[in-house]
BAFI-3210 file (N, C-alpha, C; in Angstrom, 3 decimals, decimal comma, padded with zeros to 6 digits):
// residues 137
n [1|2|3|4|5|6|7|8|9|10|11|12|13|14|15|16|17|18|19|20|21|22|23|24|25|26|27|28|29|30|31|32|33|34|35|36|37|38|39|40|41|42|43|44|45|46|47|48|49|50|51|52|53|54|55|56|57|58|59|60|61|62|63|64|65|66|67|68|69|70|71|72|73|74|75|76|77|78|79|80|81|82|83|84|85|86|87|88|89|90|91|92|93|94|95|96|97|98|99|100|101|102|103|104|105|106|107|108|109|110|111|112|113|114|115|116|117|118|119|120|121|122|123|124|125|126|127|128|129|130|131|132|133|134|135|136|137]
n.u [000,849|000,476|001,404|000,637|001,368|-000,339|-000,172|-001,095|-001,118|-001,964|-004,316|-007,532|-007,680|-009,006|-010,043|-007,636|-006,738|-008,802|-008,353|-005,734|-006,119|-007,855|-006,179|-004,165|-005,630|-006,167|-003,576|-001,924|-003,176|-005,863|-007,441|-007,907|-008,363|-008,893|-007,694|-009,032|-009,017|-006,463|-005,862|-003,026|-000,312|002,313|005,442|008,862|009,155|008,063|004,780|001,674|-000,259|-002,246|-001,843|-003,435|-003,452|-003,213|-003,494|-003,303|-004,267|-003,230|-003,922|-001,881|-000,190|002,097|005,667|007,847|009,444|008,073|005,798|006,895|007,746|005,246|003,999|005,549|004,957|002,194|002,227|003,336|001,397|-000,711|000,229|002,509|005,525|008,161|010,413|011,078|014,293|017,178|015,960|014,695|011,815|008,693|005,617|003,082|001,134|000,530|001,758|003,144|004,013|005,636|005,193|005,507|005,880|004,560|006,720|009,042|012,390|014,314|017,047|017,996|019,360|017,131|014,929|013,749|012,686|011,159|009,667|011,909|011,142|008,758|008,314|008,861|006,939|004,032|001,829|001,748|001,764|-000,695|-002,904|-002,076|-002,167|-004,865|-006,033|-004,598|-004,397|-002,747|-000,271|003,179|005,416]
n.v [-001,187|002,216|005,138|008,466|011,850|014,935|018,446|021,890|025,447|027,643|029,517|028,038|025,746|023,279|022,677|022,406|019,997|018,303|018,425|017,380|014,768|013,762|013,794|012,077|009,728|009,372|009,194|007,612|005,634|003,846|005,691|004,714|005,386|008,384|010,718|012,871|016,446|018,344|021,296|023,280|025,179|026,788|025,055|025,433|027,728|031,162|032,260|033,768|032,112|029,428|025,874|023,094|019,694|016,264|012,670|010,048|006,788|004,684|002,410|000,850|-000,159|000,791|001,384|002,553|004,612|005,465|006,406|008,496|010,220|010,875|012,169|014,466|015,639|016,105|018,017|020,173|020,521|021,432|023,877|024,317|025,962|026,022|023,851|022,772|023,164|021,962|022,019|024,473|026,087|027,135|028,938|026,992|025,750|023,109|020,166|017,086|014,228|011,142|008,838|006,141|002,947|-000,052|-002,330|-001,158|000,003|002,744|004,793|007,353|010,124|011,669|010,460|009,041|006,332|004,559|007,843|010,146|012,098|011,525|010,838|013,225|015,031|016,173|016,934|015,064|012,631|012,564|012,511|010,193|008,142|008,237|007,003|004,678|003,148|001,257|001,603|001,353|003,605]
n.w [000,000|-000,756|000,897|001,218|001,976|002,088|001,668|001,944|001,705|000,346|-001,608|-002,405|-000,226|000,327|-002,208|-003,539|-002,434|-003,342|-006,130|-006,234|-005,204|-007,138|-009,416|-008,541|-008,403|-011,150|-012,278|-010,685|-008,949|-007,267|-004,795|-001,587|001,047|002,876|005,105|007,695|007,215|008,469|010,232|010,486|011,856|009,988|009,773|010,325|008,880|008,575|008,138|007,238|006,405|007,098|007,182|005,511|006,124|005,196|004,972|002,655|001,461|-001,124|-003,671|-005,928|-008,954|-009,902|-010,073|-007,446|-008,395|-010,661|-009,384|-007,863|-009,933|-011,034|-008,835|-008,661|-011,122|-010,797|-008,746|-010,184|-012,205|-010,631|-009,921|-008,360|-007,979|-006,978|-005,243|-001,886|-000,523|001,116|003,619|003,676|003,737|002,205|001,446|-000,191|-002,904|-003,195|-001,698|-002,087|-000,586|-000,596|001,824|002,563|000,965|000,608|002,106|001,428|001,410|000,728|-000,171|-001,737|-003,634|-004,352|-003,198|-000,237|001,591|004,267|004,602|005,986|007,840|009,120|011,879|013,132|012,525|013,558|012,114|010,167|011,516|013,016|011,031|009,703|011,663|012,122|009,875|009,683|012,304|013,521|012,508|012,520|013,647]
ca.u [000,000|001,173|000,953|001,028|000,970|-000,691|-000,175|-001,359|-001,450|-002,281|-005,532|-008,634|-006,935|-009,798|-010,069|-006,303|-006,747|-009,704|-007,659|-004,601|-006,642|-008,377|-005,046|-003,516|-006,478|-005,998|-002,207|-001,160|-003,957|-007,116|-007,357|-008,803|-008,686|-008,471|-007,861|-009,615|-008,097|-005,963|-005,342|-001,802|000,545|003,521|006,611|010,131|009,179|007,015|003,772|000,330|-001,156|-002,373|-001,840|-004,279|-002,663|-003,977|-002,774|-004,151|-003,778|-003,462|-003,612|-001,272|000,711|003,279|006,895|008,028|010,014|006,963|004,961|007,614|007,671|003,868|003,705|006,211|004,154|000,923|002,524|003,506|000,084|-001,536|000,762|003,689|006,600|009,490|010,478|011,890|015,653|017,997|015,041|014,225|010,438|007,928|004,216|002,930|-000,230|000,378|002,953|002,799|005,162|005,483|005,634|005,930|005,315|004,711|007,810|010,215|013,364|015,101|017,774|018,691|019,451|015,819|013,833|014,058|011,500|010,058|010,028|012,694|010,604|007,441|008,255|009,070|005,882|002,724|000,840|001,716|001,450|-002,120|-003,757|-001,622|-002,713|-006,323|-006,452|-003,841|-004,114|-001,721|000,974|004,354|006,236]
ca.v [000,000|003,488|006,147|009,790|013,020|016,118|019,700|023,095|026,634|028,749|029,374|027,261|024,564|022,058|022,413|021,899|018,567|017,606|018,297|016,470|013,405|013,382|013,496|010,867|008,620|009,197|008,956|006,702|004,472|004,046|006,221|003,863|006,061|009,777|011,183|014,205|017,529|018,918|022,652|023,412|026,340|026,428|024,640|025,620|029,052|032,060|032,596|034,055|031,135|028,158|024,691|021,911|018,485|015,018|011,485|009,164|005,463|004,472|001,087|001,090|-001,168|001,500|001,303|003,736|005,686|005,984|007,171|009,740|011,061|011,362|013,153|015,713|016,203|016,593|019,288|021,209|020,746|022,201|025,223|024,469|026,500|025,664|022,820|023,082|022,626|022,121|022,306|025,853|025,894|028,334|028,676|026,149|025,420|021,682|019,387|015,669|013,453|009,702|008,473|004,743|002,128|-001,423|-002,372|-000,745|000,914|003,388|005,985|007,937|011,589|012,299|009,759|008,198|005,666|005,461|009,261|010,312|013,115|011,131|010,882|014,594|015,909|015,853|017,141|013,812|011,528|012,535|011,937|008,833|007,224|008,220|006,028|003,444|003,257|000,308|001,851|001,443|004,745]
ca.w [000,000|-000,879|001,857|000,738|002,753|001,307|002,403|001,152|002,493|-000,562|-002,405|-001,834|000,218|000,139|-003,649|-003,887|-002,083|-004,277|-007,413|-006,059|-005,056|-008,449|-010,294|-008,015|-008,854|-012,592|-012,721|-009,824|-008,568|-006,546|-003,434|-000,811|002,310|003,019|006,479|007,871|006,899|009,713|010,126|011,271|011,609|009,237|010,556|009,630|008,253|009,042|007,134|007,752|005,791|007,810|006,326|005,628|005,922|005,164|004,517|001,864|001,094|-002,547|-004,216|-007,230|-009,506|-010,388|-009,278|-006,606|-009,212|-011,473|-008,452|-007,556|-011,127|-011,145|-007,774|-009,047|-012,223|-010,244|-008,077|-011,223|-012,832|-009,701|-009,787|-007,504|-008,799|-006,476|-004,212|-000,721|-000,610|002,319|004,721|003,590|003,313|001,856|001,137|-001,384|-003,301|-002,904|-001,393|-002,102|-000,111|-000,427|003,170|002,560|-000,102|001,092|003,098|000,666|001,991|-000,334|000,257|-002,880|-003,593|-004,526|-002,542|000,912|002,144|004,616|004,677|007,211|008,751|009,642|013,344|013,600|012,028|014,133|011,051|009,405|012,440|013,375|009,975|009,399|012,662|011,974|008,865|009,934|013,746|013,968|011,770|013,394|013,233]
c.u [000,887|000,559|001,526|000,515|000,713|-000,648|-000,417|-001,627|-001,693|-003,578|-006,639|-008,072|-007,723|-009,892|-008,714|-006,219|-007,629|-009,015|-006,505|-005,078|-007,195|-007,237|-004,280|-004,303|-006,256|-004,604|-001,437|-001,955|-005,180|-006,856|-008,383|-009,158|-008,131|-008,710|-008,698|-008,569|-007,734|-005,409|-004,135|-001,074|001,745|004,642|007,852|010,236|007,999|006,078|002,467|-000,674|-001,108|-002,414|-003,067|-003,355|-003,583|-003,037|-003,772|-003,456|-004,172|-003,062|-003,104|-000,416|001,994|004,488|007,035|008,598|008,978|006,049|005,604|007,523|006,274|003,538|004,346|005,434|002,855|001,140|002,651|002,180|-000,779|-000,953|001,944|004,872|007,989|009,373|011,322|013,255|016,384|017,172|014,689|012,847|009,773|006,474|004,135|001,468|-000,508|001,751|002,494|004,054|004,797|006,047|006,195|005,248|005,623|005,793|009,127|011,084|014,244|015,816|018,615|018,710|018,068|014,696|014,356|012,751|011,925|010,577|010,729|012,111|009,270|007,356|008,358|007,896|004,517|001,636|000,800|001,255|-000,047|-003,000|-003,357|-002,227|-004,239|-006,748|-005,709|-003,435|-003,030|-000,398|002,107|005,260|007,633]
c.v [001,241|004,482|007,489|010,854|014,176|017,337|020,858|024,271|027,865|028,458|028,655|025,893|023,269|021,683|021,872|020,402|017,775|017,371|017,304|015,018|012,895|012,995|012,261|009,635|008,332|008,709|007,918|005,460|004,855|004,544|005,465|004,445|007,470|010,174|012,457|015,228|018,231|020,310|022,770|024,706|025,888|026,023|024,860|026,934|029,861|032,387|032,907|033,007|029,798|026,998|023,828|020,742|017,280|013,892|010,620|007,818|005,204|003,046|001,315|-000,086|-000,530|001,227|002,591|004,905|006,290|006,849|008,520|010,715|011,669|012,390|014,497|016,411|016,808|017,915|020,419|021,543|021,642|023,575|025,396|024,867|026,112|024,655|023,329|022,435|022,918|022,558|023,795|025,775|027,224|027,929|027,821|025,829|023,946|021,083|017,937|014,891|011,979|009,366|007,070|004,025|000,667|-001,438|-001,931|000,232|001,424|004,578|006,480|009,452|012,243|011,661|008,876|007,658|004,660|006,899|009,532|011,288|012,715|011,345|012,291|015,521|015,478|016,004|015,969|012,665|011,440|011,979|010,506|007,833|007,190|007,118|004,690|003,406|002,304|000,502|002,042|002,544|004,579]
c.w [000,000|000,111|001,420|001,701|001,791|002,206|001,457|002,086|001,618|-001,314|-001,655|-001,464|000,031|-001,336|-004,113|-003,588|-003,046|-005,623|-007,316|-005,987|-006,383|-009,397|-009,828|-008,462|-010,335|-012,970|-011,903|-009,461|-007,752|-005,116|-002,596|000,556|002,285|004,465|006,508|007,446|008,203|009,447|011,045|010,905|010,783|010,197|009,715|008,882|008,772|007,880|007,842|007,286|006,523|006,810|006,552|005,319|005,954|004,752|003,765|001,651|-000,349|-002,911|-005,642|-007,660|-010,023|-009,497|-008,471|-007,417|-010,147|-010,602|-008,160|-008,731|-011,260|-010,061|-008,101|-010,164|-011,698|-009,523|-009,097|-011,893|-011,953|-009,386|-008,857|-008,373|-008,299|-005,350|-003,055|-000,900|000,683|003,529|004,816|002,939|002,985|001,620|-000,129|-001,635|-003,045|-002,622|-001,322|-001,726|-000,023|000,944|003,214|001,410|000,223|002,171|002,480|001,460|000,862|000,276|-000,919|-002,711|-003,589|-003,717|-001,405|001,464|003,196|004,768|006,006|008,233|009,394|011,146|013,908|013,294|012,553|013,072|010,073|010,302|012,721|012,254|009,608|010,378|012,648|010,999|008,978|011,408|014,246|013,249|012,750|012,869|013,783]
res [m|l|i|i|a|l|g|t|n|l|g|d|r|e|k|n|f|e|h|a|i|s|l|i|t|k|k|i|g|k|v|v|k|v|s|s|f|y|k|t|a|p|e|g|f|v|s|d|n|e|f|l|n|a|v|i|l|v|k|t|k|l|s|v|y|q|i|f|k|q|t|q|r|i|e|k|i|l|g|r|k|k|k|s|k|n|k|i|y|s|d|r|i|i|d|i|d|i|l|a|y|n|n|l|t|i|n|t|k|h|l|t|l|p|h|p|e|i|q|k|r|i|f|v|i|e|p|l|l|e|i|l|p|n|y|f|i]
***
């Protein structure tokens, strides 16, 4: 099972999620669970824009690299112009992070699974445990 975190703090945040989930369904696979939407303050940078965060479960037959490529494309389609680098964060219309994919462990320049920041981010932990209460973090 593919576990994805979604975040947005610009524009119509709920619509951003709707569009992201629709594109994930079309390009990656069937979305089988969606957490509640959690409102959170920005972490790692200052902004007046509150975030919405959620976690989704997706059933897919794609490889993790195909999934990664599609998530990057979806972010661009939805209007994301720049990515965070070196833990320097900014406002974003959409952020799509692959948290985990089955029991796969990967550590490359562009992708690390399970996502190394899961345990540090309450805005990921809460929605993740809502839809997967027995998930071992």
